[in-house]
Backbone as CSV, one residue per row, in Angstrom:
resi,resn,N_x,N_y,N_z,CA_x,CA_y,CA_z,C_x,C_y,C_z
1,MET,14.473,-4.872,1.745,13.075,-4.536,1.982,12.861,-4.335,3.473
2,PHE,12.895,-3.094,3.936,12.655,-2.719,5.327,13.604,-3.417,6.286
3,GLY,14.760,-3.842,5.817,15.733,-4.494,6.667,15.348,-5.918,7.028
4,LEU,14.426,-6.511,6.285,14.019,-7.883,6.557,14.708,-8.831,5.590
5,GLY,15.130,-9.968,6.118,15.728,-10.993,5.278,14.656,-11.891,4.689
6,MET,15.071,-12.805,3.856,14.130,-13.710,3.187,13.414,-14.602,4.200
7,GLN,14.108,-15.042,5.231,13.487,-15.912,6.229,12.370,-15.184,6.974
8,GLU,12.600,-13.930,7.323,11.590,-13.163,8.040,10.348,-12.954,7.170
9,VAL,10.567,-12.664,5.888,9.447,-12.457,4.967,8.638,-13.742,4.839
10,LEU,9.309,-14.877,4.752,8.600,-16.158,4.648,7.798,-16.463,5.910
11,VAL,8.359,-16.168,7.070,7.644,-16.403,8.328,6.402,-15.521,8.400
12,ILE,6.536,-14.256,8.017,5.392,-13.342,8.022,4.319,-13.829,7.050
13,ALA,4.733,-14.260,5.851,3.777,-14.767,4.861,3.058,-16.004,5.383
14,LEU,3.766,-16.886,6.061,3.161,-18.088,6.622,2.145,-17.734,7.708
15,ILE,2.474,-16.788,8.552,1.550,-16.358,9.610,0.296,-15.745,9.008
16,VAL,0.455,-14.911,7.985,-0.704,-14.305,7.318,-1.567,-15.385,6.699
17,LEU,-0.943,-16.369,6.057,-1.683,-17.467,5.448,-2.467,-18.252,6.490
18,LEU,-1.851,-18.507,7.638,-2.536,-19.248,8.698,-3.681,-18.446,9.312
19,LEU,-3.489,-17.142,9.473,-4.509,-16.307,10.096,-5.722,-16.092,9.194
20,PHE,-5.481,-15.809,7.924,-6.566,-15.415,7.049,-7.033,-16.519,6.106
21,GLY,-6.235,-17.514,5.861,-6.608,-18.577,4.946,-6.365,-18.180,3.502
22,GLY,-6.299,-19.156,2.643,-5.977,-18.922,1.244,-7.036,-18.167,0.473
23,LYS,-8.296,-18.323,0.855,-9.380,-17.678,0.105,-9.484,-16.192,0.404
24,LYS,-9.066,-15.777,1.568,-9.224,-14.396,1.987,-8.091,-13.491,1.508
25,ILE,-6.929,-14.048,1.222,-5.754,-13.250,0.858,-5.972,-12.429,-0.413
26,PRO,-6.544,-12.982,-1.499,-6.766,-12.136,-2.681,-7.656,-10.923,-2.395
27,GLU,-8.657,-11.105,-1.550,-9.523,-9.983,-1.179,-8.736,-8.923,-0.401
28,LEU,-7.865,-9.363,0.497,-7.044,-8.433,1.264,-6.100,-7.652,0.353
29,MET,-5.484,-8.335,-0.605,-4.554,-7.669,-1.515,-5.287,-6.685,-2.426
30,LYS,-6.505,-7.041,-2.834,-7.304,-6.131,-3.661,-7.625,-4.863,-2.882
31,GLY,-8.023,-5.012,-1.637,-8.306,-3.856,-0.784,-7.063,-3.016,-0.538
32,LEU,-5.934,-3.680,-0.342,-4.671,-2.967,-0.137,-4.295,-2.178,-1.389
33,GLY,-4.487,-2.770,-2.545,-4.190,-2.088,-3.800,-5.055,-0.857,-4.003
34,LYS,-6.341,-0.980,-3.677,-7.240,0.172,-3.790,-6.827,1.278,-2.822
35,GLY,-6.407,0.893,-1.632,-5.964,1.876,-0.651,-4.720,2.618,-1.100
36,VAL,-3.775,1.888,-1.678,-2.544,2.514,-2.168,-2.854,3.448,-3.325
37,LYS,-3.746,3.023,-4.228,-4.123,3.875,-5.363,-4.798,5.150,-4.867
38,SER,-5.678,5.021,-3.896,-6.346,6.190,-3.334,-5.346,7.138,-2.685
39,PHE,-4.379,6.583,-1.980,-3.344,7.394,-1.336,-2.522,8.150,-2.379
40,LYS,-2.126,7.447,-3.441,-1.342,8.095,-4.499,-2.142,9.211,-5.170
41,ASP,-3.425,8.960,-5.424,-4.275,9.992,-6.028,-4.372,11.208,-5.118
42,GLY,-4.516,10.982,-3.826,-4.580,12.079,-2.865,-3.294,12.878,-2.827
43,MET,-2.163,12.189,-2.864,-0.864,12.877,-2.873,-0.688,13.681,-4.156
44,LYS,-1.181,13.132,-5.256,-1.083,13.840,-6.536,-1.913,15.118,-6.498
45,GLU,-3.115,15.040,-5.903,-3.972,16.227,-5.775,-3.286,17.297,-4.921
46,ILE,-2.671,16.871,-3.837,-2.001,17.821,-2.947,-0.852,18.510,-3.685
47,SER,-0.065,17.743,-4.420,1.071,18.352,-5.124,0.583,19.269,-6.243
48,GLU,-0.520,18.913,-6.903,-1.065,19.785,-7.941,-1.606,21.068,-7.322
49,ASP,-2.253,20.958,-6.178,-2.764,22.152,-5.498,-1.620,23.057,-5.096
50,GLY,-0.532,22.488,-4.650,0.629,23.274,-4.252,1.258,24.002,-5.425
51,THR,1.350,23.346,-6.581,1.947,24.007,-7.750,1.019,25.062,-8.307
52,ASP,-0.295,24.859,-8.206,-1.246,25.861,-8.689,-1.137,27.138,-7.876
53,LYS,-1.001,26.991,-6.567,-0.899,28.170,-5.694,0.374,28.952,-5.976
54,LYS,1.477,28.257,-6.257,2.739,28.929,-6.520,2.676,29.697,-7.836
55,SER,1.982,29.163,-8.838,1.927,29.836,-10.132,1.012,31.063,-10.080
56,ASP,0.057,31.081,-9.137,-0.861,32.222,-8.994,-0.178,33.414,-8.351
57,GLU,0.862,33.199,-7.567,1.516,34.273,-6.820,2.386,35.129,-7.668
């Protein structure tokens, strides 16, 4: 995973937990999930637009 070992991932998770607290993390993950879904939808629209243009030519 991005060239990170298990120890590095645990340290990053601990820092995030200390910075944001346990109550805030679910909200952050929900927002991150919505952002990823929006990005995927946008990429899907772009690829569909590209295939539509090719079929019209």
